[in-house]
Legacy VTK file of the C-alpha trace (Angstrom):
# vtk DataFile Version 3.0
C-alpha trace
ASCII
DATASET POLYDATA
POINTS 676 float
-88.138 18.244 -24.026
-87.742 18.987 -20.290
-90.582 20.591 -18.422
-90.187 23.489 -15.994
-91.005 21.136 -13.121
-88.226 18.784 -14.177
-85.754 21.676 -14.447
-86.796 22.985 -11.028
-86.087 19.544 -9.597
-82.625 19.677 -11.205
-82.078 23.131 -9.706
-82.637 21.701 -6.255
-79.971 19.063 -6.964
-77.190 21.453 -8.180
-74.029 21.133 -6.096
-71.059 22.468 -8.099
-70.493 25.293 -10.598
-70.634 22.956 -13.582
-74.119 21.800 -12.490
-75.410 25.425 -12.457
-73.843 26.237 -15.832
-75.310 23.136 -17.494
-78.739 23.860 -16.026
-78.578 27.536 -17.106
-77.818 26.431 -20.682
-80.722 23.966 -20.556
-83.121 26.599 -19.150
-82.255 28.964 -22.002
-82.389 26.235 -24.627
-85.646 24.601 -23.381
-87.557 27.514 -21.909
-85.814 30.592 -23.283
-85.898 31.901 -19.708
-82.757 34.067 -19.385
-83.906 35.635 -16.134
-84.043 32.240 -14.427
-80.758 31.280 -16.055
-79.245 34.550 -14.761
-80.441 33.789 -11.245
-78.825 30.350 -11.510
-75.494 31.982 -12.487
-75.815 34.443 -9.591
-76.533 31.578 -7.174
-73.516 29.692 -8.515
-71.364 32.818 -8.025
-72.289 32.811 -4.349
-70.759 29.339 -4.014
-67.757 29.781 -6.359
-64.316 29.633 -4.690
-61.779 29.777 -7.514
-60.878 32.046 -10.374
-61.488 29.181 -12.816
-65.083 28.833 -11.575
-65.752 32.573 -12.056
-64.198 32.449 -15.542
-66.539 29.591 -16.453
-69.530 31.608 -15.127
-68.363 34.704 -17.062
-68.138 32.681 -20.247
-71.611 31.293 -19.689
-73.021 34.771 -19.007
-71.430 36.108 -22.174
-72.113 33.271 -24.573
-75.330 31.709 -23.233
-77.082 34.624 -21.551
-75.550 37.216 -23.859
-75.269 39.346 -20.748
-71.997 41.331 -21.056
-72.630 43.168 -17.810
-73.024 39.921 -15.853
-69.995 38.476 -17.648
-67.903 41.527 -16.678
-69.138 41.224 -13.107
-67.999 37.587 -12.935
-64.626 38.431 -14.452
-64.012 41.146 -11.890
-65.080 38.796 -9.104
-62.641 36.185 -10.467
-59.838 38.727 -10.077
-60.279 38.579 -6.319
-59.665 34.839 -6.306
-56.464 34.748 -8.412
-53.658 33.281 -6.312
-50.667 33.973 -8.567
-49.540 35.770 -11.694
-50.366 32.855 -13.981
-53.990 32.794 -12.857
-54.222 36.527 -13.576
-52.761 35.919 -17.031
-55.283 33.175 -17.685
-58.092 35.426 -16.460
-56.912 38.326 -18.606
-56.827 36.126 -21.679
-60.308 34.888 -20.883
-61.562 38.482 -20.640
-59.908 39.308 -23.938
-61.389 36.214 -25.567
-64.817 37.284 -24.340
-64.298 40.662 -25.987
-64.170 42.553 -22.699
-61.030 44.651 -23.293
-61.730 46.968 -20.389
-61.960 44.091 -17.918
-58.897 42.467 -19.460
-56.910 45.684 -18.993
-57.965 45.962 -15.340
-57.102 42.328 -14.728
-53.660 42.607 -16.376
-52.929 45.728 -14.359
-53.849 43.902 -11.138
-51.743 40.916 -12.243
-48.552 42.941 -11.851
-49.062 42.910 -8.107
-48.837 39.115 -8.100
-45.645 38.915 -10.190
-42.649 37.755 -8.154
-40.097 36.302 -10.554
-38.701 37.720 -13.753
-40.576 35.044 -15.686
-43.870 36.195 -14.155
-43.443 39.699 -15.556
-42.254 38.428 -18.923
-45.169 36.017 -19.299
-47.562 38.787 -18.302
-45.949 41.206 -20.762
-46.268 38.667 -23.547
-49.909 38.026 -22.684
-50.722 41.746 -22.581
-49.168 42.247 -25.969
-51.007 39.268 -27.458
-54.363 39.835 -25.790
-54.657 43.629 -25.803
-52.283 44.646 -28.579
-51.114 47.282 -26.122
-47.306 47.529 -26.576
-47.000 50.382 -24.115
-48.570 48.412 -21.263
-46.607 45.342 -22.327
-43.308 47.296 -22.236
-44.222 48.889 -18.929
-44.710 45.412 -17.501
-41.513 44.163 -19.124
-39.551 47.040 -17.581
-40.721 45.936 -14.172
-39.191 42.533 -14.989
-35.882 44.260 -15.703
-35.881 45.635 -12.165
-36.088 42.051 -10.860
-33.102 40.764 -12.885
-30.107 39.859 -10.724
-28.324 37.026 -12.519
-27.045 36.604 -16.050
-29.749 33.974 -16.620
-32.424 36.547 -15.698
-31.038 39.055 -18.185
-30.686 36.456 -20.911
-34.307 35.401 -20.455
-35.342 39.039 -20.479
-33.420 39.826 -23.652
-34.906 36.825 -25.426
-38.397 37.930 -24.421
-37.727 41.434 -25.753
-36.829 39.914 -29.100
-39.687 37.392 -29.153
-42.403 39.759 -27.955
-41.311 43.170 -29.220
-38.801 42.304 -31.930
-36.680 45.140 -30.547
-33.007 44.182 -31.051
-31.611 47.511 -29.886
-33.426 47.075 -26.589
-32.151 43.475 -26.418
-28.553 44.680 -26.932
-28.912 47.015 -23.976
-30.150 44.110 -21.886
-27.171 41.958 -22.971
-24.825 44.751 -21.862
-26.415 44.671 -18.417
-26.239 40.892 -18.434
-22.452 40.964 -18.934
-22.082 43.008 -15.750
-23.948 40.305 -13.818
-21.828 37.414 -15.135
-19.901 35.414 -12.574
-18.949 32.185 -14.359
-17.567 31.107 -17.694
-20.880 29.461 -18.405
-22.669 32.799 -17.834
-20.471 34.573 -20.368
-20.786 31.689 -22.829
-24.582 31.713 -22.707
-24.691 35.478 -23.309
-22.293 35.163 -26.232
-24.460 32.388 -27.674
-27.531 34.615 -27.337
-25.732 37.364 -29.235
-24.767 34.903 -31.945
-28.231 33.384 -32.189
-30.096 36.666 -32.205
-27.713 39.028 -33.968
-25.224 36.735 -35.763
-22.593 39.191 -34.528
-19.323 37.261 -34.042
-17.320 40.374 -33.242
-19.651 41.294 -30.404
-19.659 37.690 -29.174
-15.852 37.569 -29.187
-15.673 40.848 -27.279
-17.825 39.178 -24.610
-15.339 36.280 -24.427
-12.461 38.742 -24.106
-14.224 40.519 -21.241
-14.739 37.134 -19.632
-11.010 36.327 -19.915
-10.153 39.432 -17.921
-12.973 39.004 -15.426
-12.500 35.317 -14.555
-9.792 34.259 -12.083
-10.832 30.643 -11.890
-9.145 28.170 -14.209
-12.209 25.931 -14.062
-14.443 28.770 -15.235
-12.022 29.530 -18.058
-12.334 25.903 -19.165
-16.106 26.371 -19.435
-15.523 29.558 -21.378
-13.153 27.781 -23.778
-15.679 24.997 -24.326
-18.290 27.604 -25.199
-15.858 29.306 -27.578
-15.398 26.013 -29.413
-19.083 25.131 -29.585
-20.632 28.538 -30.236
-17.934 30.879 -31.512
-16.379 28.047 -33.552
-12.934 29.591 -33.084
-10.590 26.743 -32.140
-7.381 28.808 -32.019
-8.956 31.364 -29.730
-10.378 28.571 -27.580
-6.904 27.010 -27.280
-5.551 30.334 -26.061
-8.230 30.387 -23.349
-7.365 26.786 -22.422
-3.717 27.804 -22.048
-4.701 30.664 -19.783
-6.880 28.288 -17.767
-3.961 25.887 -17.268
-1.891 28.650 -15.682
-4.600 29.282 -13.087
-5.303 25.673 -12.122
-3.839 24.490 -8.831
-5.242 21.015 -8.266
-4.574 17.815 -10.136
-8.308 17.152 -10.465
-8.874 20.478 -12.201
-5.964 19.872 -14.546
-7.462 16.513 -15.444
-10.734 18.266 -16.266
-8.777 20.551 -18.570
-7.131 17.608 -20.339
-10.465 15.821 -20.722
-12.003 18.991 -22.169
-9.152 19.345 -24.665
-9.741 15.795 -25.797
-13.511 16.119 -26.066
-13.367 19.408 -27.989
-10.259 18.980 -30.165
-9.017 15.430 -29.682
-5.744 17.255 -28.957
-3.659 14.364 -27.618
-0.373 16.248 -27.377
-1.942 19.148 -25.500
-3.887 16.811 -23.226
-0.761 14.746 -22.482
1.137 17.886 -21.516
-1.635 18.841 -19.091
-1.793 15.311 -17.676
1.947 15.517 -16.991
1.407 18.748 -15.068
-1.409 17.084 -13.128
0.996 14.303 -12.166
3.098 16.784 -10.179
0.057 17.703 -8.069
-0.711 14.169 -6.874
0.939 12.090 -4.189
-1.488 9.289 -3.331
-2.403 5.934 -4.820
-6.025 6.652 -5.802
-5.244 9.858 -7.690
-2.268 8.371 -9.504
-4.391 5.426 -10.665
-7.183 7.768 -11.758
-4.652 9.858 -13.678
-3.047 6.853 -15.370
-6.418 5.494 -16.478
-7.576 8.839 -17.885
-4.281 9.620 -19.608
-4.088 6.211 -21.282
-7.741 6.313 -22.353
-7.397 9.789 -23.851
-3.873 9.796 -25.281
-2.886 6.152 -25.560
0.578 7.063 -24.213
1.616 3.796 -22.577
4.972 5.093 -21.321
3.431 7.957 -19.387
0.482 5.953 -18.072
2.777 3.099 -17.067
5.052 5.471 -15.186
2.085 6.923 -13.298
0.818 3.444 -12.442
4.242 2.673 -10.999
4.155 5.891 -8.991
0.817 4.765 -7.603
2.368 1.454 -6.607
5.253 3.283 -4.972
2.848 4.953 -2.549
1.229 1.694 -1.439
2.030 -1.187 0.851
-1.292 -2.914 0.258
-1.061 -6.109 -1.743
-4.496 -5.657 -3.306
-3.569 -2.235 -4.671
-0.268 -3.520 -5.999
-2.011 -6.431 -7.722
-4.435 -3.953 -9.318
-1.513 -1.936 -10.671
0.168 -5.100 -11.940
-2.998 -6.103 -13.791
-3.270 -2.645 -15.351
0.372 -2.745 -16.448
-0.111 -6.169 -17.989
-3.543 -5.729 -19.580
-3.549 -2.049 -20.571
0.062 -0.956 -20.899
1.482 -4.302 -22.021
4.372 -3.832 -19.596
4.851 -7.395 -18.436
8.106 -6.761 -16.608
6.571 -3.836 -14.733
3.647 -6.085 -13.799
6.047 -8.764 -12.513
7.901 -6.204 -10.384
4.680 -5.058 -8.716
3.508 -8.623 -8.141
6.775 -9.361 -6.358
6.188 -6.316 -4.161
2.606 -7.438 -3.593
3.908 -10.758 -2.245
5.889 -8.843 0.367
2.827 -6.977 1.635
0.356 -9.863 1.861
-1.418 -9.712 5.224
-4.314 -12.135 5.054
-5.109 -15.469 3.477
-7.390 -13.677 1.039
-4.592 -11.262 0.100
-2.303 -14.175 -0.619
-4.891 -15.966 -2.749
-5.516 -12.880 -4.904
-1.809 -12.253 -5.318
-1.116 -15.877 -6.115
-3.896 -15.982 -8.714
-2.395 -12.924 -10.417
1.083 -14.445 -10.444
-0.240 -17.665 -11.965
-2.174 -15.677 -14.572
0.530 -13.267 -15.672
3.951 -14.659 -14.790
6.052 -16.403 -17.427
8.603 -17.687 -14.920
7.728 -21.303 -14.252
9.920 -21.389 -11.172
7.973 -18.483 -9.710
4.642 -20.088 -10.609
5.763 -23.370 -9.037
6.798 -21.511 -5.904
3.382 -19.856 -5.643
1.597 -23.167 -6.177
3.819 -24.721 -3.523
2.812 -21.998 -1.074
-0.855 -22.438 -1.922
-0.553 -26.128 -1.197
1.272 -25.536 2.107
-1.245 -22.959 3.244
-4.094 -25.300 2.410
-2.407 -28.162 4.297
-1.554 -26.069 7.379
-4.501 -23.675 7.558
-4.496 -23.273 11.343
-0.749 -22.937 11.488
-0.674 -20.235 8.833
-3.537 -18.437 10.504
-1.333 -18.211 13.608
1.715 -17.251 11.544
-0.183 -14.375 9.939
-1.495 -13.176 13.300
1.998 -13.110 14.740
3.364 -11.424 11.650
0.871 -8.558 12.004
1.688 -8.155 15.692
5.488 -8.254 15.284
7.253 -4.920 15.388
10.923 -5.877 15.769
13.452 -7.633 13.573
14.036 -10.176 16.357
10.381 -11.264 16.623
9.982 -11.527 12.848
13.230 -13.511 12.535
12.064 -15.945 15.206
8.798 -16.397 13.316
10.637 -16.957 10.029
12.757 -19.664 11.637
9.613 -21.372 12.962
8.076 -21.285 9.487
11.137 -23.115 8.145
11.093 -25.659 10.971
7.368 -26.434 10.813
6.499 -26.088 7.118
9.770 -25.719 5.179
8.072 -22.807 3.400
11.171 -20.939 2.224
9.053 -18.492 0.221
7.088 -17.230 3.206
10.219 -17.279 5.358
11.992 -15.145 2.744
9.182 -12.592 2.903
9.403 -12.550 6.698
13.157 -12.075 6.647
12.715 -9.209 4.183
10.334 -7.666 6.685
12.807 -8.328 9.503
15.509 -6.530 7.556
13.149 -3.591 7.123
12.672 -3.392 10.896
16.434 -3.196 11.530
17.877 0.041 12.839
21.272 -0.778 14.337
24.212 -2.705 12.925
23.931 -5.669 15.342
20.312 -6.199 14.247
21.342 -6.367 10.578
24.141 -8.798 11.386
21.766 -11.053 13.338
19.257 -11.072 10.475
22.019 -11.872 7.974
23.154 -14.805 10.117
19.564 -16.109 10.353
19.013 -15.757 6.594
22.183 -17.699 5.911
21.225 -20.428 8.372
17.634 -20.903 7.154
17.788 -19.948 3.478
21.504 -20.097 2.592
20.978 -17.090 0.313
24.562 -15.853 0.140
23.870 -13.028 -2.307
21.264 -11.558 0.017
23.550 -11.967 3.034
26.389 -10.328 1.122
24.133 -7.410 0.166
23.288 -6.820 3.837
26.970 -6.892 4.775
27.848 -4.483 1.964
25.256 -1.973 3.175
26.549 -2.252 6.725
30.142 -1.847 5.576
29.187 1.553 4.138
27.888 2.584 7.568
30.821 1.297 9.648
32.315 4.311 11.387
34.493 2.616 13.995
36.767 -0.409 14.322
34.425 -2.330 16.605
31.662 -2.270 13.993
34.115 -3.418 11.340
35.282 -6.276 13.535
31.713 -7.392 14.221
30.968 -7.265 10.506
34.076 -9.295 9.717
33.037 -11.871 12.309
29.705 -12.181 10.508
31.350 -12.496 7.098
33.736 -15.123 8.399
31.025 -17.138 10.150
28.679 -17.195 7.139
30.449 -16.513 3.866
33.986 -17.423 5.020
35.251 -14.902 2.479
38.852 -14.265 3.564
39.659 -12.176 0.527
36.774 -9.811 1.256
37.906 -9.537 4.879
41.428 -8.627 3.692
39.964 -6.027 1.374
37.936 -4.542 4.244
41.004 -4.296 6.471
43.033 -2.895 3.588
40.474 -0.153 3.415
41.024 0.522 7.097
44.778 0.699 6.532
44.267 3.447 3.964
42.487 5.469 6.634
45.196 4.999 9.293
46.905 8.245 10.289
48.570 7.808 13.705
50.877 5.109 15.003
48.054 3.940 17.307
45.798 3.377 14.245
48.380 1.080 12.658
48.983 -0.755 15.950
45.266 -1.355 16.488
44.903 -2.716 12.939
47.981 -4.899 13.376
46.405 -6.509 16.443
43.180 -7.099 14.484
44.979 -8.583 11.458
46.890 -10.914 13.739
43.800 -11.986 15.674
41.401 -12.288 12.710
43.706 -13.441 9.922
46.919 -14.596 11.618
48.811 -12.695 8.922
52.227 -11.963 10.539
53.743 -10.364 7.442
50.918 -7.849 7.136
51.065 -7.145 10.866
54.842 -6.538 10.597
54.295 -4.059 7.782
51.618 -2.287 9.801
53.935 -1.995 12.811
56.664 -0.709 10.519
54.263 2.014 9.378
53.476 2.734 13.022
57.199 3.163 13.737
57.501 5.580 10.800
54.578 7.622 12.113
56.109 7.900 15.615
57.557 11.274 16.485
57.662 11.450 20.254
58.534 9.430 23.315
55.017 8.102 23.849
54.717 7.032 20.228
57.965 5.042 20.232
57.168 3.450 23.593
53.738 2.379 22.322
55.108 0.936 19.058
57.954 -0.858 20.825
55.519 -2.477 23.243
53.294 -3.570 20.331
56.237 -5.086 18.450
57.280 -6.971 21.564
53.685 -8.131 22.247
52.445 -8.897 18.708
55.610 -9.992 16.930
57.676 -11.183 19.907
60.595 -9.513 18.119
62.846 -8.400 20.997
65.627 -7.078 18.809
63.248 -4.844 16.814
61.492 -3.704 20.000
64.828 -2.773 21.606
65.803 -0.740 18.562
62.564 1.213 18.940
63.084 1.625 22.699
66.457 3.141 21.845
64.678 5.629 19.598
62.374 6.371 22.496
65.339 6.909 24.822
66.738 9.460 22.369
63.536 11.445 22.946
64.012 11.523 26.758
64.978 14.984 28.005
64.229 14.892 31.724
63.619 12.701 34.737
59.870 12.287 33.956
60.628 11.083 30.428
63.053 8.457 31.744
60.621 7.462 34.484
57.933 6.708 31.856
60.334 4.858 29.565
62.010 2.790 32.279
58.720 1.709 33.885
57.458 0.478 30.469
60.728 -1.276 29.597
60.735 -3.074 32.928
57.116 -4.107 32.539
57.292 -5.129 28.867
60.766 -6.620 28.458
62.422 -7.398 31.777
65.707 -6.971 29.840
68.385 -5.833 32.350
70.948 -5.091 29.687
68.543 -2.728 27.946
67.587 -1.234 31.303
71.268 -0.739 32.272
71.892 0.951 28.951
69.004 3.366 29.451
69.963 4.134 33.077
73.518 4.804 31.952
72.298 7.203 29.269
70.198 8.966 31.880
73.247 9.319 34.144
75.084 11.110 31.375
72.146 13.527 30.803
71.263 14.308 34.466
72.772 17.221 36.399
70.500 18.000 39.342
70.319 16.415 42.783
66.771 15.033 42.465
67.581 13.504 39.067
70.536 11.605 40.557
68.428 10.553 43.586
65.766 9.074 41.230
68.479 7.350 39.161
70.269 5.873 42.184
67.008 4.540 43.619
66.032 3.055 40.186
69.458 1.283 39.932
68.933 -0.256 43.349
65.304 -1.193 42.719
65.625 -2.669 39.222
69.276 -3.894 39.104
70.326 -4.167 42.770
73.721 -2.667 41.842
74.873 -1.089 45.127
78.197 0.146 43.814
76.717 1.914 40.813
74.001 3.392 42.970
76.619 4.687 45.427
78.533 6.366 42.576
75.350 8.082 41.422
74.579 9.247 44.993
78.070 10.725 45.065
77.307 12.671 41.878
74.162 13.946 43.565
76.270 15.273 46.446
78.366 17.235 43.947
75.384 18.694 42.061
75.072 22.484 41.811
71.773 22.566 43.721
72.902 20.285 46.584
72.569 22.978 49.254
68.747 22.991 48.788
68.438 19.173 48.418
71.005 17.962 51.014
68.464 16.754 53.553
66.425 14.978 50.800
69.615 13.235 49.593
70.456 12.151 53.107
66.996 10.650 53.580
67.253 8.624 50.350
70.768 7.312 51.231
69.565 6.290 54.694
66.369 4.596 53.443
67.518 3.051 50.153
71.286 2.528 50.535
71.046 1.884 54.267
74.147 3.983 54.884
73.396 5.888 58.128
76.925 7.189 58.537
76.923 8.901 55.134
73.421 10.195 55.765
74.455 11.633 59.163
77.432 13.338 57.656
75.237 14.957 55.028
72.737 16.140 57.627
75.509 17.707 59.765
76.869 19.424 56.703
73.336 20.702 55.938
72.897 21.934 59.557
76.247 23.615 59.473
75.314 25.367 56.280
72.097 26.516 57.887
73.818 27.831 61.072
LINES 1 677
676 0 1 2 3 4 5 6 7 8 9 10 11 12 13 14 15 16 17 18 19 20 21 22 23 24 25 26 27 28 29 30 31 32 33 34 35 36 37 38 39 40 41 42 43 44 45 46 47 48 49 50 51 52 53 54 55 56 57 58 59 60 61 62 63 64 65 66 67 68 69 70 71 72 73 74 75 76 77 78 79 80 81 82 83 84 85 86 87 88 89 90 91 92 93 94 95 96 97 98 99 100 101 102 103 104 105 106 107 108 109 110 111 112 113 114 115 116 117 118 119 120 121 122 123 124 125 126 127 128 129 130 131 132 133 134 135 136 137 138 139 140 141 142 143 144 145 146 147 148 149 150 151 152 153 154 155 156 157 158 159 160 161 162 163 164 165 166 167 168 169 170 171 172 173 174 175 176 177 178 179 180 181 182 183 184 185 186 187 188 189 190 191 192 193 194 195 196 197 198 199 200 201 202 203 204 205 206 207 208 209 210 211 212 213 214 215 216 217 218 219 220 221 222 223 224 225 226 227 228 229 230 231 232 233 234 235 236 237 238 239 240 241 242 243 244 245 246 247 248 249 250 251 252 253 254 255 256 257 258 259 260 261 262 263 264 265 266 267 268 269 270 271 272 273 274 275 276 277 278 279 280 281 282 283 284 285 286 287 288 289 290 291 292 293 294 295 296 297 298 299 300 301 302 303 304 305 306 307 308 309 310 311 312 313 314 315 316 317 318 319 320 321 322 323 324 325 326 327 328 329 330 331 332 333 334 335 336 337 338 339 340 341 342 343 344 345 346 347 348 349 350 351 352 353 354 355 356 357 358 359 360 361 362 363 364 365 366 367 368 369 370 371 372 373 374 375 376 377 378 379 380 381 382 383 384 385 386 387 388 389 390 391 392 393 394 395 396 397 398 399 400 401 402 403 404 405 406 407 408 409 410 411 412 413 414 415 416 417 418 419 420 421 422 423 424 425 426 427 428 429 430 431 432 433 434 435 436 437 438 439 440 441 442 443 444 445 446 447 448 449 450 451 452 453 454 455 456 457 458 459 460 461 462 463 464 465 466 467 468 469 470 471 472 473 474 475 476 477 478 479 480 481 482 483 484 485 486 487 488 489 490 491 492 493 494 495 496 497 498 499 500 501 502 503 504 505 506 507 508 509 510 511 512 513 514 515 516 517 518 519 520 521 522 523 524 525 526 527 528 529 530 531 532 533 534 535 536 537 538 539 540 541 542 543 544 545 546 547 548 549 550 551 552 553 554 555 556 557 558 559 560 561 562 563 564 565 566 567 568 569 570 571 572 573 574 575 576 577 578 579 580 581 582 583 584 585 586 587 588 589 590 591 592 593 594 595 596 597 598 599 600 601 602 603 604 605 606 607 608 609 610 611 612 613 614 615 616 617 618 619 620 621 622 623 624 625 626 627 628 629 630 631 632 633 634 635 636 637 638 639 640 641 642 643 644 645 646 647 648 649 650 651 652 653 654 655 656 657 658 659 660 661 662 663 664 665 666 667 668 669 670 671 672 673 674 675
């Protein structure tokens, strides 16, 4: 049993509230000295700094000292040290537990001033109801919480508290109505509907909430959340599917459509519906990563290998990266079981290899998946060559990446053949060279190089066939034919090409040009003769016949045929200019005096004016040297109807060309006499 002196010593050593409380209990128990114990509690109150410390002192005053007044005093002091609503709630409960209802009521009233969040008011309301059994004060506090509600979650929490604390379902329904007005997302509406179902078991009311949500939500993503809630909580699959359908119509992005498909699978395992949505998502994507993501998801969810395989191939079609193409090939082989599709992508991957590492990965995939031993052997051969010539291939790859023209790539391909005999790599380079081509001569050069280094006639032929489709003039056709002849030596194809040109010939000049080509390229005289015959048939005027006649003389060396055409040309001559054109060509092309005499004679019969006869007389002298005939023509000129205006001109020609000064003088005197 402690003595007073010992307890006084302890009093001097007290440092914290717990020390004072323990000593006060001991003083009462050992000495029954409540006054001293009270002074210890008062001293402790002077040092207390928290609400918890004052609550402990109040409890001690009530239970140990049996001093309700001191206990109430401590409780009210504690109120001043409460930092938040929860501390007020704790203090109010403590007051209630100590049987001090008046203090508890004051504390709970003060607690409202510390409430910030909806939960603060609701917790306080619940505590008031439990501690004071004062529903009016509890509802008053709860109503203040309602004023703080701004989101659907706030209202839902409030409604649940109304039910839990007050068991007032009518009040809760009113709160749910307010909550609907605050909803912004499908999840908000779903949670409210679930609350209605949980608390009221009212499916009709819950469904009406979903229907309001349908009209209120514009976002397809939010409608998906609403549909998921309808499945889980409303348990109405048909209605949920209708919401899903509405959601699909509002979704714009492929990612969102994929979310819809995934939701359909997770909620219904609806493979057909999900596949339909995945197909819509496909139309929204255009890049490799999204196509691959789509293919993986669609195959995992629906197992539709045809669709997934097609999407994988679309992904490959967007890429020129060997690693990505190998990844697609592996997916086609391992997941879709489309071996041929995998082989096609591996072949494309080989074309787009850029580094040694790219080649190794591609080669490993070919060896793993291919069933073509020749292909596997080719890959192994390349692996061996690249291992043997590491430095050389490092330089090849560098140059390949830097090359931007068909010429530079072709040169590199030829070096690869010369230095390593690696036809596989050279083939890839030539494919790249072909891809760089823009103009016909570039394609023809690449075809020639491919034939020389790889002797791949089918490939060369394919290049020529594409160029033939683009040939829009004779020069391009001739260059193409030269290439075909130099590489494939395919005379029959050349004939077919030129036959195609013949079908497009329209004018005599078209047939003549083709006849020259056929003669030069094929040496086919019979075909050339037929072409010139067609040219003659097409001729309709002087120029046409002259041109054809000259071609017949030049190409066929057929003088008799040419003369017959010149005669047709002469029939088209109507004036001095026509004859001047014809005669100059005949002289130049044939040198045939008999033909020339015939044409000059025909002209003499058609001419009637002085200048015409002057031209004719001078032509006879110049080309035939026939002085007598020329003199007769000059005489006709003197008798022409327009001689009075051309007399001096006739005299000048006779003096200069015929060298007959006497006749010229006579004509001049006659002209002067006519003038005088």
